[in-house]
SEBA-60757 format. One record per residue (C-alpha): x, y, z; residue number from 1. Coordinates in pm, 1 decimal, decimal comma. Example, Ala and Ser with C-alpha at 12.3 -4.5 7.8 and 13.67 -1.06 7.14 Angstrom:
BEGIN
R         X         Y         Z  seq
R    1230,0    -450,0     780,0    1
R    1367,0    -106,0     714,0    2
***
This chain:
BEGIN
R         X         Y         Z  seq
R   -3433,7    4530,8    7231,2    1
R   -3096,6    4665,7    7265,3    2
R   -2973,0    4940,0    7028,8    3
R   -2645,6    5152,1    7006,0    4
R   -2563,4    5494,5    6822,5    5
R   -2387,0    5567,0    6536,9    6
R   -2268,6    5901,8    6338,0    7
R   -2403,5    5918,6    5973,9    8
R   -2110,3    5898,2    5793,9    9
R   -2039,4    5923,9    5395,9   10
R   -1898,0    5580,2    5267,3   11
R   -1854,1    5381,2    4926,9   12
R   -2129,7    5165,2    4978,0   13
R   -2235,0    4912,5    4711,3   14
R   -2504,8    5014,7    4501,8   15
R   -2737,9    4748,7    4329,9   16
R   -2808,6    4820,4    3953,5   17
R   -3157,2    4839,0    3843,5   18
R   -3263,5    4508,1    3676,1   19
R   -3424,4    4589,1    3305,3   20
R   -3795,4    4487,6    3216,4   21
R   -3745,4    4256,7    2895,9   22
R   -4051,1    4114,8    2735,4   23
R   -3968,5    3739,1    2749,4   24
R   -4051,5    3558,9    2462,4   25
R   -4210,6    3263,7    2623,8   26
R   -4358,6    3207,2    2971,4   27
R   -4274,4    2933,1    3190,5   28
R   -4583,5    2726,3    3298,4   29
R   -4753,0    2820,0    3586,3   30
R   -4633,9    2606,8    3932,3   31
R   -4949,9    2442,9    4041,6   32
R   -4860,4    2222,8    4326,8   33
R   -4857,8    2345,4    4667,0   34
R   -4607,0    2277,7    4951,4   35
R   -4713,4    2000,7    5194,8   36
R   -4813,7    2025,2    5503,1   37
R   -4461,5    1964,9    5665,0   38
R   -4308,8    2249,2    5434,8   39
R   -4588,3    2478,8    5548,2   40
R   -4494,8    2397,5    5916,6   41
R   -4122,4    2480,9    5875,3   42
R   -4188,3    2794,6    5733,0   43
R   -4422,6    2917,6    5972,9   44
R   -4168,5    2807,2    6228,4   45
R   -3887,7    2987,9    6081,6   46
R   -4120,7    3305,4    6055,0   47
R   -4171,4    3297,9    6426,1   48
R   -3808,3    3243,5    6493,3   49
R   -3713,5    3556,5    6324,5   50
R   -4027,0    3765,1    6459,3   51
R   -3876,3    3652,8    6801,3   52
R   -3503,0    3729,2    6732,8   53
R   -3364,0    4042,6    6875,3   54
R   -3186,9    4302,7    6652,2   55
R   -2957,7    4540,9    6774,3   56
R   -2927,2    4868,0    6634,3   57
R   -2653,5    5126,7    6568,1   58
R   -2614,6    5500,2    6512,3   59
R   -2355,1    5609,3    6203,5   60
R   -2229,9    5929,1    6124,2   61
R   -2295,4    5949,0    5765,3   62
R   -1977,3    6003,1    5609,0   63
R   -1925,8    5811,1    5270,4   64
R   -1577,0    5628,8    5231,4   65
R   -1551,6    5587,3    4854,4   66
R   -1239,5    5370,2    4911,5   67
R   -1340,8    5022,2    4974,1   68
R   -1726,4    4980,3    4925,0   69
R   -1827,2    4954,7    5271,4   70
R   -1998,7    5173,5    5501,9   71
R   -1666,8    5228,1    5704,1   72
R   -1558,2    5545,6    5963,1   73
R   -1291,6    5784,4    5892,2   74
R    -994,6    5817,8    6130,6   75
R   -1084,4    5803,8    6516,6   76
R   -1151,8    6125,8    6671,8   77
R    -986,2    6217,8    6989,1   78
R   -1154,8    6137,5    7310,4   79
R   -1434,9    5936,5    7079,1   80
R   -1589,3    5629,6    7133,0   81
R   -1441,4    5280,3    7047,9   82
R   -1460,0    5091,7    6745,2   83
R   -1773,7    4894,9    6688,7   84
R   -1724,7    4533,5    6778,9   85
R   -1866,2    4281,2    6577,4   86
R   -2240,6    4250,5    6629,4   87
R   -2267,4    4575,8    6798,3   88
R   -2170,4    4871,4    6994,8   89
R   -2008,2    5215,3    6945,0   90
R   -1840,3    5346,0    6635,2   91
R   -1564,0    5618,5    6694,2   92
R   -1614,3    5942,2    6520,4   93
R   -1339,2    6017,9    6228,4   94
R   -1096,7    6276,3    6334,1   95
R    -670,5    6263,8    6262,5   96
R    -430,4    6073,5    6463,9   97
R    -319,5    6352,7    6704,4   98
R      49,0    6288,9    6648,2   99
R      -6,4    6419,7    6289,1  100
R      68,1    6796,8    6252,6  101
R    -181,6    7015,3    6120,1  102
R    -258,8    6970,7    5738,7  103
R    -123,0    7206,4    5495,7  104
R    -513,6    7224,8    5357,0  105
R    -565,8    7408,4    5702,3  106
R    -618,2    7785,9    5639,9  107
R    -646,8    8069,9    5872,5  108
R    -998,8    8210,1    5878,2  109
R   -1081,2    8603,9    5876,0  110
R   -1313,6    8846,3    5754,0  111
R   -1674,4    8897,2    5836,0  112
R   -1824,2    8534,0    5707,1  113
R   -2119,7    8437,9    5884,7  114
R   -2506,4    8360,3    5810,7  115
R   -2821,3    8541,6    5918,0  116
R   -3101,8    8359,8    6112,6  117
R   -3410,6    8504,2    5928,5  118
R   -3721,3    8420,0    6182,5  119
R   -4045,8    8336,9    6025,9  120
R   -4337,6    8357,7    6339,7  121
R   -4540,5    8045,7    6302,3  122
R   -4885,8    8175,5    6208,9  123
R   -5200,8    8195,0    6426,6  124
R   -5460,8    7924,1    6389,7  125
R   -5645,0    8146,6    6151,9  126
R   -5389,2    8376,7    6027,2  127
R   -5442,5    8694,4    5758,6  128
R   -5219,8    8591,9    5474,3  129
R   -5130,7    8945,9    5454,6  130
R   -4763,7    8978,7    5554,6  131
R   -4726,1    8607,2    5630,1  132
R   -4457,9    8394,2    5441,6  133
R   -4624,4    8167,7    5248,5  134
R   -4492,9    7785,9    5278,9  135
R   -4331,6    7676,5    4931,6  136
R   -4397,5    7333,3    4756,3  137
R   -4107,4    7098,5    4749,6  138
R   -4033,9    7157,0    4390,2  139
R   -3998,8    7498,2    4469,6  140
R   -3776,6    7448,8    4778,9  141
R   -3557,5    7195,1    4551,4  142
R   -3530,2    7466,3    4308,7  143
R   -3465,2    7747,6    4560,4  144
R   -3203,7    7551,4    4795,6  145
R   -3011,5    7314,0    4550,2  146
R   -2791,4    7608,9    4407,0  147
R   -2644,8    7608,7    4772,2  148
R   -2563,7    7250,4    4818,9  149
R   -2249,4    7077,7    4730,4  150
R   -2060,6    6775,8    4719,6  151
R   -1764,4    6744,5    4944,2  152
R   -1488,8    6492,5    4857,1  153
R   -1216,2    6426,4    5116,9  154
R    -901,6    6239,0    5075,7  155
R    -688,9    6088,3    5372,7  156
R    -490,6    5825,8    5509,8  157
R    -839,0    5591,4    5514,1  158
R    -906,3    5637,6    5120,1  159
R   -1135,7    5885,3    4937,3  160
R   -1477,5    5983,9    5120,1  161
R   -1757,1    6210,7    5037,5  162
R   -2033,7    6426,8    5237,7  163
R   -2245,3    6736,1    5180,8  164
R   -2188,4    7070,3    5201,1  165
R   -2395,1    7427,7    5244,8  166
R   -2302,3    7760,6    5100,0  167
R   -2349,3    8041,6    5342,4  168
R   -2150,2    8321,8    5162,7  169
R   -2128,9    8420,3    4816,9  170
R   -1744,3    8419,0    4822,8  171
R   -1709,2    8066,1    4908,1  172
R   -1778,5    7965,9    5283,5  173
R   -1914,6    7618,6    5341,6  174
R   -2071,1    7448,5    5638,4  175
R   -2019,8    7063,0    5643,0  176
R   -1953,3    6816,5    5938,6  177
R   -1627,9    6778,9    6106,6  178
R   -1605,7    6417,1    6080,2  179
R   -1662,0    6479,2    5695,9  180
R   -1331,9    6696,6    5641,7  181
R   -1117,4    6646,8    5975,1  182
R    -764,8    6459,2    5899,2  183
R    -803,7    6513,4    5535,2  184
R    -507,5    6618,6    5339,1  185
R    -750,4    6722,7    5029,2  186
R   -1062,1    6883,2    5017,3  187
R   -1260,2    6890,0    4679,4  188
R   -1609,3    7074,4    4661,5  189
R   -1819,9    7022,3    4321,9  190
R   -2103,9    7253,8    4286,6  191
R   -2438,1    7162,0    4174,2  192
R   -2323,3    7252,9    3848,5  193
R   -2054,6    7041,2    3807,2  194
R   -1770,6    7297,4    3863,8  195
R   -1532,8    7166,9    4101,5  196
R   -1269,1    7357,2    4331,0  197
R   -1022,6    7267,1    4582,2  198
R   -1093,5    7360,4    4912,7  199
R    -909,9    7450,2    5253,9  200
R   -1013,6    7390,1    5609,6  201
R   -1070,6    7713,9    5792,5  202
R   -1195,1    7572,9    6125,0  203
R   -1387,1    7293,1    6306,5  204
R   -1550,4    7171,3    6622,3  205
R   -1548,6    6839,4    6716,4  206
R   -1777,2    6887,7    7026,5  207
R   -2061,6    7003,1    6777,7  208
R   -1942,9    6809,2    6467,3  209
R   -1936,6    7142,1    6255,2  210
R   -1665,5    7216,9    6015,8  211
R   -1598,4    7542,3    5821,7  212
R   -1450,6    7521,0    5460,2  213
R   -1366,1    7745,9    5193,5  214
R   -1339,3    7767,6    4825,4  215
R   -1161,6    8043,7    4619,9  216
R   -1519,1    8161,5    4413,6  217
R   -1777,1    8470,3    4389,4  218
R   -2086,5    8497,8    4270,7  219
R   -2237,1    8179,2    4461,1  220
R   -2582,2    8157,6    4602,0  221
R   -2582,6    8118,6    4982,9  222
R   -2881,8    7930,5    5136,5  223
R   -3097,8    8137,2    5357,3  224
R   -3107,7    7998,0    5765,1  225
R   -3421,2    7954,0    5975,4  226
R   -3478,3    7948,1    6348,5  227
R   -3453,0    7586,6    6430,2  228
R   -3607,7    7691,1    6779,6  229
R   -3928,6    7761,1    6639,6  230
R   -3981,1    7359,1    6475,7  231
R   -4250,8    7136,0    6608,3  232
R   -4277,2    6794,4    6602,4  233
R   -4495,9    6728,3    6243,2  234
R   -4353,3    7002,8    6069,7  235
R   -4269,6    6921,9    5694,6  236
R   -3912,6    6914,8    5633,0  237
R   -3687,5    6846,6    5306,6  238
R   -3342,9    6725,6    5278,1  239
R   -3105,3    6781,0    4973,3  240
R   -2795,7    6585,8    4952,5  241
R   -2564,4    6297,4    4790,8  242
R   -2638,8    5979,9    4938,1  243
R   -2379,2    5736,5    4882,6  244
R   -2172,4    6012,6    4715,0  245
R   -2128,9    6242,0    4417,9  246
R   -2322,8    5992,2    4183,4  247
R   -2657,3    6102,9    4358,7  248
R   -2585,4    6429,9    4411,2  249
R   -2870,8    6662,7    4467,0  250
R   -3113,2    6405,8    4580,9  251
R   -3439,8    6541,9    4745,6  252
R   -3623,0    6337,2    5042,2  253
R   -3906,9    6479,9    5223,1  254
R   -4041,2    6407,7    5567,6  255
R   -4148,7    6583,5    5901,2  256
R   -3989,8    6670,7    6245,3  257
R   -4006,1    6377,4    6413,6  258
R   -3878,6    6500,3    6771,5  259
R   -3694,9    6817,5    6877,8  260
R   -3418,8    6846,9    7150,0  261
R   -3344,3    6448,1    7075,7  262
R   -3041,1    6375,7    7332,8  263
R   -2824,2    6073,3    7173,7  264
R   -2464,3    5999,0    7248,3  265
R   -2272,2    6042,1    6920,7  266
R   -1930,2    5971,2    6898,4  267
R   -1866,8    5959,6    7255,0  268
R   -2032,2    6289,3    7358,6  269
R   -2384,0    6360,5    7403,5  270
R   -2567,2    6552,2    7138,4  271
R   -2886,1    6721,3    7150,5  272
R   -3019,1    6696,1    6788,2  273
R   -3310,3    6698,8    6550,1  274
R   -3498,2    6407,1    6444,8  275
R   -3610,8    6346,9    6122,1  276
R   -3803,2    6091,1    5895,2  277
R   -3674,6    6229,8    5607,3  278
R   -3474,0    5973,9    5420,3  279
R   -3068,5    6022,4    5485,5  280
R   -2793,9    5816,8    5414,8  281
R   -2386,6    5775,8    5393,8  282
R   -2314,4    6084,4    5180,2  283
R   -2572,2    6300,6    5346,8  284
R   -2324,7    6439,5    5632,9  285
R   -2332,5    6791,4    5620,0  286
R   -2598,1    6863,8    5431,4  287
R   -2903,2    7054,9    5487,7  288
R   -3238,8    7003,0    5676,7  289
R   -3499,4    7248,9    5527,5  290
R   -3791,9    7391,1    5637,4  291
R   -4117,4    7476,3    5461,1  292
R   -4012,6    7787,4    5380,9  293
R   -3701,0    7699,8    5169,8  294
R   -3481,6    7752,2    5497,3  295
R   -3196,0    7571,1    5656,9  296
R   -3273,6    7477,9    5994,5  297
R   -3025,8    7189,6    6044,4  298
R   -2724,4    7006,2    5949,3  299
R   -2764,5    6637,5    5859,6  300
R   -2505,8    6452,9    6058,4  301
R   -2627,8    6125,2    6185,7  302
R   -2886,8    5833,1    6111,1  303
R   -2985,2    5497,6    6310,0  304
R   -2908,8    5176,3    6126,3  305
R   -2987,9    4835,4    6190,9  306
R   -2796,9    4516,4    6157,5  307
R   -2772,7    4268,7    5867,5  308
R   -3120,4    4179,0    5978,3  309
R   -3345,4    4451,5    5972,8  310
R   -3302,5    4762,0    5735,8  311
R   -3405,9    5068,2    5966,0  312
R   -3539,9    5377,7    5759,5  313
R   -3675,0    5747,9    5895,4  314
R   -3444,5    5774,3    6169,5  315
R   -3227,6    6048,7    6069,6  316
R   -3054,3    6381,6    6290,1  317
R   -2932,5    6737,5    6206,4  318
R   -2761,9    6954,1    6440,3  319
R   -2989,8    7256,7    6517,0  320
R   -2870,6    7584,0    6315,1  321
R   -2926,6    7761,5    6635,4  322
R   -2652,5    7575,2    6771,8  323
R   -2446,2    7604,3    6473,4  324
R   -2473,0    7998,5    6485,0  325
R   -2335,1    8022,9    6819,3  326
R   -1987,1    7923,1    6701,0  327
R   -1940,9    8043,4    6338,0  328
R   -1781,5    8346,4    6412,7  329
R   -1519,3    8131,9    6629,1  330
R   -1471,6    7905,9    6347,5  331
R   -1411,4    8162,0    6095,8  332
R   -1177,3    8374,2    6283,4  333
R    -965,6    8138,3    6496,4  334
R   -1007,7    7797,4    6359,2  335
R   -1176,2    7643,0    6661,8  336
R   -1415,6    7712,1    6987,2  337
R   -1219,2    7855,2    7260,9  338
R   -1337,9    7718,3    7589,9  339
R   -1389,2    7356,2    7504,8  340
R   -1191,1    7141,9    7780,6  341
R   -1013,3    6875,2    7649,1  342
R    -754,6    6592,9    7778,6  343
R    -568,3    6544,7    7488,8  344
R    -580,4    6160,2    7487,4  345
R    -704,6    5910,7    7215,8  346
R    -887,0    5634,9    7410,6  347
R    -911,6    5294,6    7238,9  348
R   -1103,5    4980,5    7395,6  349
R   -1208,8    4893,3    7697,2  350
R   -1012,0    4716,2    7870,6  351
R   -1088,9    4362,7    8021,5  352
R   -1382,0    4574,5    8155,4  353
R   -1178,8    4737,1    8395,3  354
R   -1101,4    5077,3    8242,0  355
R   -1001,7    5243,0    7906,8  356
R    -669,1    5156,0    7721,9  357
R    -481,1    5471,4    7602,2  358
R    -422,8    5465,9    7219,9  359
R    -219,9    5818,0    7206,3  360
R    -122,5    6123,8    7388,5  361
R     -84,5    6440,8    7190,6  362
R     208,0    6596,6    7260,4  363
R      62,2    6943,2    7333,9  364
R    -121,3    6786,0    7630,0  365
R     -50,9    6815,4    8002,3  366
R     -93,6    6436,3    8016,2  367
R     187,5    6394,8    7802,8  368
R     385,0    6634,2    8005,4  369
R     282,6    6445,7    8311,5  370
R     382,9    6108,5    8156,1  371
R      91,3    5930,9    8083,5  372
R     149,9    5652,9    7798,1  373
R      -1,1    5486,7    7507,1  374
R     -72,8    5151,5    7671,9  375
R    -142,8    5282,2    7996,3  376
R    -528,2    5213,3    8141,9  377
R    -748,1    5442,9    8306,3  378
R    -932,9    5315,3    8570,6  379
R   -1105,8    5615,9    8712,0  380
R   -1141,7    6013,1    8706,2  381
R   -1121,3    6204,0    9034,2  382
R   -1218,8    5888,5    9234,1  383
R   -1509,2    5760,6    8978,8  384
R   -1450,3    5445,9    8807,8  385
R   -1500,0    5488,3    8400,3  386
R   -1563,0    5232,7    8167,8  387
R   -1670,4    5422,6    7838,5  388
R   -1553,9    5742,2    7631,2  389
R   -1898,3    5865,8    7764,5  390
R   -1800,6    5846,1    8114,2  391
R   -1507,1    6052,3    8072,7  392
R   -1641,1    6308,7    7849,2  393
R   -1911,4    6369,1    8099,7  394
R   -1662,5    6433,0    8370,8  395
R   -1453,0    6668,5    8174,4  396
R   -1725,4    6838,2    8041,1  397
R   -1815,5    7001,3    8420,0  398
R   -1452,3    7149,7    8427,8  399
R   -1270,6    7433,4    8209,4  400
R    -920,5    7438,9    8038,2  401
R    -662,8    7463,7    8300,0  402
R    -835,0    7310,3    8558,8  403
R    -677,1    6982,9    8722,3  404
R    -810,7    6648,0    8748,8  405
R    -730,2    6306,7    8904,1  406
R    -641,7    6005,1    8687,0  407
R    -599,4    5674,9    8838,7  408
R    -350,5    5497,2    8590,0  409
R    -253,2    5111,9    8587,5  410
R      67,2    5013,2    8410,4  411
R     151,6    4687,4    8400,1  412
R     126,5    4569,6    8796,1  413
R     143,5    4941,5    8899,7  414
R    -163,5    5144,0    9013,1  415
R     -71,9    5486,9    9055,3  416
R    -254,5    5827,3    9039,5  417
R    -154,0    6139,1    8787,4  418
R    -312,7    6502,5    8761,9  419
R    -359,3    6646,9    8447,5  420
R    -454,4    6995,6    8323,2  421
R    -717,4    6998,8    8060,0  422
R    -655,8    7210,7    7782,1  423
R    -818,2    7429,6    7535,9  424
R    -937,9    7193,3    7254,0  425
R    -781,0    7472,9    7005,7  426
R    -428,9    7399,8    7116,1  427
R    -480,2    7057,2    7013,5  428
R    -667,7    7087,4    6718,1  429
R    -454,0    7364,5    6574,6  430
R    -138,9    7192,6    6644,4  431
***
C-alpha cells in the first residue's frame, strides 16, 4: 500500500456539531422487510471492492489554518518538498518566500534563556521506592503541565493559523514549531487562563522545525523537560494542545511511545522522530509530548493522515527534546543555528520527470550571484541526477557552508553547468 509523509499543520478544519438527543413524540414502525438476495449480493460485492482498494497515506505537519476551513499548508518552505498533487504526494512545509525581507516581528534574542533536562533514571525491575520519583496519574500530569501550554495564532499572507507552544522560562520564552510561525507578520499567544499577548519571533530552524518566540510577561510557569533518550516503545505519554485551534485549547490525549528514532522524510528533509499513539491533530503542532513524570520529552510536529477513503489515527510524531535542547542557545542568542548548509533556492515541482523547477532564488545566495534564474530546471548536482527535493537536500547535507557544488541546469533548449557555494542558513533566514 503506497504511503507518503505529511507535516502536522494547524489548519481551520471544519468540525461537526454534535447532535442533541431529543425524545420523539412518536416512534416510526419497525421495518421488517429484509432485502432481496440481489441486494445482498450487491452489498457484498461493494464490500469486497472497498477492502481491495489501495489507500494512499500522507504525512501532515499539523498547522491549523483558520482562514479557509481546510487542512492547508502555510507558505512554502525553502528547499522543501513540492506541493501535494491531487490523490497523494508530498506537501511543502510552510515558510516565507525568500524574496520577502525579515518581518518586523523578528526580534534579536539574548540573555540566558534556556531549559534544563531533568534526568529520571529508569527503575530496576524491583526498585525500592526510596529516592525514586513516582509516576503521575493523567489528571496530575494535566494539572501540572497545562499552565505551561499556550495557543499560538499566526497571521500571514496565507491567512490565520494556529498551533501550540511550550513555555520554558518564567519571563516568556516559548518553544513551538518553525512551520507554525515562519513567514507570519503577526503572532498572538493565548495562555491557559485566557490572557493574550503579542509575541515576537526570536529565532527559528527549518531543519529541525523548531522556533523560539517571546512574550512580555513575568511569573509564568515553565515546563519541566525530561530525557527523551530514556524513552522505550510502550512507555505511557500524554499530549496537551489545541487541536483544530483555540476553541479546543488544552485538550488532553493519552497513548504510548510507539517507536523511537523513527526516520521520516518531512518537508523534504529526513528527520528522526518519536512516534506516538496519542491522538494529535492540526493545531497540536509545537505542543508537548509528556512522559509519565510530567516532563516534556518531545515537541509534536507531524502525523500520518489518510485520504478521503480512510481515516488514520494514532500515528503522531514529535521532535525529541534532546535534539531541541542542543539548538536553543543558538536560537535565543543569534536567531538561527550556524553551520546549516543552504542553497538559497526554492524548488517547485518536478519538471516532466527530468529535474526540478526553480521557483525563486534568494538575493543573498551565491546561486543568485552566479545567475540562476526562476524557471530554470536543475537536472543534476555534482553529476548525480535529482528528481525530488529529498535528493537535493541529501546531497547538500554532506557539505558545509562555503563549499561549492556543480549544478547541471537546463534553460530553454540550453544545458550547462553552474558552480554555487552553499551559504549559512542564518544568512538567508535573517535577511
